[in-house]
C-alpha positions in Angstrom: 85.1 88.6 118.8 83.5 85.5 116.6 80.7 87.7 114.6 79.5 87.4 111.6 81.6 90.5 110.1 84.9 88.8 111.1 83.7 85.4 109.7 83.3 87.1 106.6 86.5 88.4 107.1 88.1 85.3 107.4 86.8 83.8 104.2 88.0 86.0 102.4 91.6 85.3 103.5 91.1 81.6 102.4 89.5 82.5 99.1 92.6 84.1 98.7 94.5 81.7 99.8 92.6 79.6 97.0 93.5 81.6 94.0 97.1 81.3 95.1 96.9 77.6 94.9 95.9 77.7 91.5 99.5 78.2 90.3 102.3 75.8 90.1 105.8 77.2 90.3 108.7 76.4 87.5 110.5 74.2 89.9 107.3 71.9 90.8 106.8 71.4 87.3 110.6 70.5 87.1 110.2 68.2 90.0 107.8 65.8 88.0 110.2 65.5 85.3 112.3 62.6 86.0 109.7 60.1 86.6 109.1 59.1 83.4 112.7 58.2 83.0 112.8 56.6 86.7 110.4 54.6 86.1 112.1 52.7 84.1 115.4 52.5 86.3 113.1 52.0 89.5 113.8 48.0 90.7 110.9 46.0 91.2 109.7 45.9 94.5 109.3 49.6 94.3 106.9 49.6 91.7 105.2 47.0 93.8 105.0 48.8 96.8 103.4 52.2 94.6 100.7 49.3 93.3 100.0 47.9 97.1 99.4 52.1 98.2 96.6 52.2 95.3 94.9 49.2 97.1 95.1 50.9 100.4 94.0 54.6 99.5 91.0 52.2 97.9 90.6 50.7 101.2 90.7 53.8 103.3 88.2 55.4 101.0 85.4 52.7 101.5 86.1 52.0 105.1 89.1 53.5 106.7 91.1 50.4 106.7 94.8 50.2 108.8 94.7 54.1 108.4 91.4 55.4 110.4 92.7 57.1 113.0 91.2 57.5 116.5 90.0 61.2 117.9 91.5 60.5 121.5 94.3 62.7 120.9 92.8 65.3 119.5 90.0 65.9 122.1 92.2 65.9 124.4 94.0 68.4 122.9 90.5 70.7 122.7 89.5 70.1 125.7 92.5 71.5 127.4 92.1 74.4 125.4 88.5 74.9 125.4 88.5 73.6 129.7 85.8 71.7 129.2 86.7 67.6 130.1 83.1 66.4 128.4 83.8 68.2 125.4 82.4 65.3 122.4 83.4 65.6 118.7 79.5 66.6 118.1 80.4 69.2 120.2 83.5 70.6 118.7 81.3 73.4 116.3 80.4 75.3 119.3 84.3 76.2 120.0 85.0 79.2 118.5 87.2 79.1 115.5 90.2 80.5 117.2 90.4 77.4 119.3 90.4 75.1 116.7 93.0 77.0 114.5 95.1 76.9 117.6 94.8 73.2 117.5 95.2 73.1 114.1 98.4 75.0 114.0 100.0 73.0 116.4 99.4 69.5 114.7 100.3 71.2 111.9 103.9 72.1 113.8 104.1 68.5 115.6 103.5 66.4 112.3 106.0 68.3 110.2 108.3 67.6 112.7 107.8 64.1 112.4 107.7 63.9 108.8 111.4 65.3 109.4 112.2 62.8 111.5 110.8 59.7 109.0 112.4 61.5 106.5 115.9 61.2 107.5 115.8 57.9 108.7 114.0 56.2 105.7 117.3 58.7 103.5 119.7 57.1 105.0 119.5 54.0 102.8 119.1 55.5 99.1 116.4 54.5 97.2 115.8 51.5 98.3 114.8 52.2 101.6 112.4 55.0 100.0 110.2 51.3 99.4 109.8 52.3 103.5 109.6 56.1 103.1 106.6 56.4 100.3 103.8 54.1 102.4 105.0 56.1 106.0 104.5 58.9 104.3 100.8 57.9 103.0 100.3 57.1 106.1 101.4 59.9 108.1 99.4 62.3 105.1 96.6 60.5 106.1 96.4 60.5 109.9 97.4 64.4 109.9 94.1 65.0 107.1 92.0 63.1 109.8 93.4 65.0 112.9 92.8 68.3 111.5 89.4 66.9 110.3 88.4 65.9 113.8 89.9 68.9 115.1 87.4 71.4 112.8 84.1 68.9 114.0 84.2 66.6 111.3 84.0 62.5 111.6 86.6 61.1 109.4 84.4 57.4 110.3 82.0 58.7 108.0 82.7 57.7 104.8 81.8 61.2 103.1 84.5 62.7 105.3 87.0 60.5 104.1 86.3 61.5 100.7 86.9 65.2 101.8 90.0 63.8 103.2 91.3 62.2 99.7 90.2 65.3 97.7 92.7 67.5 100.3 95.5 65.0 99.7 94.8 65.3 96.0 94.7 68.7 96.1 97.6 69.7 97.7 100.1 67.4 95.1 97.5 68.7 91.9 98.9 70.9 89.4 97.2 74.0 87.8 94.7 72.1 85.7 93.8 69.7 88.8 94.0 72.8 91.7 90.9 74.3 89.7 88.7 71.2 89.2 89.1 70.0 92.7 87.9 73.6 94.3 84.9 73.4 91.7 84.6 70.1 93.2 85.1 71.0 97.0 83.0 74.8 96.4 79.4 72.5 95.9 80.2 70.2 98.6 80.1 72.9 101.2 76.6 72.8 100.2 76.2 69.5 101.8 73.1 67.9 99.7 72.9 64.5 98.8 73.1 64.9 95.3 76.5 66.4 95.8 77.7 63.8 98.5 77.0 61.4 95.2 78.9 63.2 92.4 82.0 63.2 94.8 81.8 59.7 95.5 81.2 59.1 91.9 84.4 61.2 90.9 86.3 59.3 93.2 85.7 56.1 91.2 88.9 57.0 89.5 90.7 57.7 92.7 94.1 55.8 91.4 95.1 59.4 89.6 95.0 60.3 94.1 97.9 58.4 93.6 99.7 58.7 91.0 99.7 62.8 91.1 100.8 62.2 95.4 103.7 59.7 93.7 104.9 62.6 91.3 106.0 64.8 94.4 108.6 62.0 94.9 110.0 62.8 91.7 113.3 64.7 92.7 112.9 63.2 95.8 113.5 59.2 94.4 116.5 61.2 91.9 118.4 62.4 94.8 118.0 59.6 97.4 119.6 57.5 94.8 122.8 58.6 96.5 122.8 57.1 100.7 123.4 59.1 103.0 122.7 62.1 100.5 119.1 61.2 100.9 119.1 62.0 104.9 119.0 65.4 104.4 117.1 65.8 101.1 114.4 62.8 102.2 114.1 65.2 105.9 113.5 68.3 103.8 111.1 67.0 101.1 109.0 65.4 103.7 108.5 67.6 105.9 107.6 70.1 103.2 104.5 68.0 101.5 103.1 67.4 105.4 103.6 70.8 106.3 102.2 72.0 102.4 99.5 69.3 103.3 98.4 70.8 106.8 98.0 74.3 105.5 95.9 72.9 102.9 93.8 70.8 105.2 93.3 73.4 107.8 92.1 75.8 105.0 89.6 73.7 103.2 87.9 72.3 106.7 88.3 76.3 107.9 86.1 77.3 105.6 83.7 74.7 105.7 83.2 75.4 109.7 83.3 79.3 108.9 80.2 78.6 105.9 78.2 76.5 108.4 78.7 79.4 111.0 77.4 81.8 109.0 75.0 79.7 107.8 73.6 79.1 111.0 73.6 83.1 112.5 71.7 83.6 108.9 69.3 81.0 110.4 69.0 83.2 113.1 68.1 86.1 111.9 65.6 84.6 109.9 64.2 83.0 112.8 
């Protein structure tokens, strides 16, 4: 049953997860090394595609751009779980956390499978089809993050929520120093003050670094996908891993926000 003690225990689980995320595995460090070499031999059309992504991500932060998702799919899943066909986005916050978690887990599984298929498909042609793979994976990443945001009752059509989404994207691909910095930024964001939101917006003036760190995840992938056909296996595995980890990050960070807001509501009720 959802009560203050249960919410507090769930919050501790998330905080432990955050501590675990502050490390970076040796193979992850290695995986980013090939980029300095590969940037010199990467075809110009791929370099140009990465430049386009920079502009598209900036547009997403400002307006939602082409990546802004609709809430119908997620609302349908939540309505089915809750047994309430009249459920709206503003009503989601009143649902039990377990209901949100179930839909979030379902989305993580579905999106990971979709990423596996997509990675295998674009791995057929080696490094040349990577030009297709990178923007498609970025689009899937942003779509997945928005769907998880809606699952926990947050509206990605709002600019501050899109900023939080990009921070989730940045966190999932950051190194140990970056993860610590982002967690510090998000811990203040949870307070939901206007000054905090303005600070987050200011911090994202350098949002280009998000794409560069996100791009670094393709280090080994670019190296291995130079071989056509073999890229099918590597593309499938790396894309699945990236979307799985990204989904887990989003679920944990949005779950923390929802738990803190529920605890705050309990405290206000007791004060009254």
